[in-house]
C-alpha positions as CSV (number, residue, x, y, z in Angstrom):
1,M,0.0,-15.7,0.9
2,E,-1.0,-18.7,2.9
3,G,-2.6,-18.0,6.4
4,L,-3.0,-14.2,5.6
5,N,-3.6,-12.4,8.9
6,P,-6.4,-9.9,8.7
7,E,-4.4,-7.4,11.0
8,I,-1.9,-7.2,8.1
9,L,-4.5,-6.1,5.8
10,A,-5.8,-3.5,8.2
11,E,-2.2,-2.1,8.7
12,I,-1.9,-1.9,4.9
13,C,-4.9,0.2,4.8
14,S,-3.9,2.6,7.5
15,S,-0.1,2.7,7.4
16,K,1.6,5.4,5.3
17,M,4.8,5.1,3.3
18,P,7.5,6.6,5.5
19,F,9.9,7.8,2.7
20,G,10.4,8.5,-1.0
21,K,8.3,9.9,-3.7
22,Y,5.0,8.8,-2.0
23,K,5.9,9.7,1.4
24,D,2.8,9.9,3.7
25,T,0.7,8.0,1.1
26,V,-1.4,5.0,2.6
27,I,0.4,1.9,1.5
28,A,-2.8,0.4,-0.1
29,D,-3.0,3.6,-2.3
30,L,0.6,3.3,-3.8
31,P,0.6,2.9,-7.5
32,I,1.4,-0.4,-9.0
33,N,4.3,1.1,-11.1
34,Y,5.9,2.1,-7.7
35,L,5.4,-1.3,-6.3
36,E,6.8,-2.9,-9.4
37,W,9.9,-0.8,-9.2
38,F,10.5,-2.0,-5.5
39,H,9.9,-5.6,-6.8
40,R,12.6,-5.2,-9.3
41,Q,15.1,-3.3,-7.0
42,G,14.3,-5.4,-3.9
43,M,11.7,-4.7,-1.2
44,P,12.9,-3.1,2.1
45,K,13.6,-5.3,4.9
46,G,11.3,-5.9,7.8
47,K,7.6,-5.0,8.3
48,L,7.5,-2.4,5.5
49,G,8.8,-4.9,3.1
50,M,6.2,-7.4,4.0
51,Q,3.4,-4.8,3.7
52,L,4.7,-3.7,0.2
53,S,5.0,-7.2,-1.0
54,T,1.6,-8.0,0.2
55,I,0.0,-5.0,-1.5
56,Y,2.0,-5.7,-4.7
57,E,0.6,-9.2,-4.8
58,I,-3.0,-8.0,-4.1
59,K,-2.9,-5.5,-6.9
60,L,-0.9,-7.7,-9.3
61,N,-3.7,-10.3,-9.0
62,G,-6.6,-7.9,-9.1
63,L,-7.7,-8.7,-5.5
64,M,-8.1,-5.1,-4.3
65,D,-11.8,-5.9,-3.5
66,L,-10.4,-7.8,-0.4
67,L,-9.5,-4.4,1.0
68,T,-13.0,-2.9,0.6
69,P,-14.6,-4.1,3.8
70,I,-11.6,-3.3,5.7
71,R,-11.2,0.2,4.2
72,G,-14.8,0.9,5.3
73,K,-13.6,0.4,9.0
74,V,-10.4,2.4,8.8
75,H,-10.5,6.1,8.6
76,V,-8.1,7.3,5.9
77,E,-7.4,10.9,5.2
78,K,-7.7,11.6,1.5
79,P,-4.5,12.8,0.0
80,K,-4.3,16.5,-0.8
81,K,-4.6,17.4,-4.4
82,R,-1.4,18.7,-5.8
83,V,-1.5,22.0,-7.7
84,Y,0.9,22.5,-10.4
85,K,1.7,26.0,-11.5
86,F,3.1,26.7,-14.8
């Protein structure tokens, strides 16, 4: 990840997943198993694929602390808690 642009990290902390099981989840909050699945199946093309690949590498290498100062600046809505009724 040579020459990583700080704007890319800010986008990862504010952009939401546009589809799938984790639709409307902030990309930085996606679970690693979901990112691993994308890695095995093939990342989407374009900007979303680049964002998913970047957060996958960050999480895989234990570098989430890189996002801490950025996340402090970006207002992120907390995900709603899911209620399961049995």
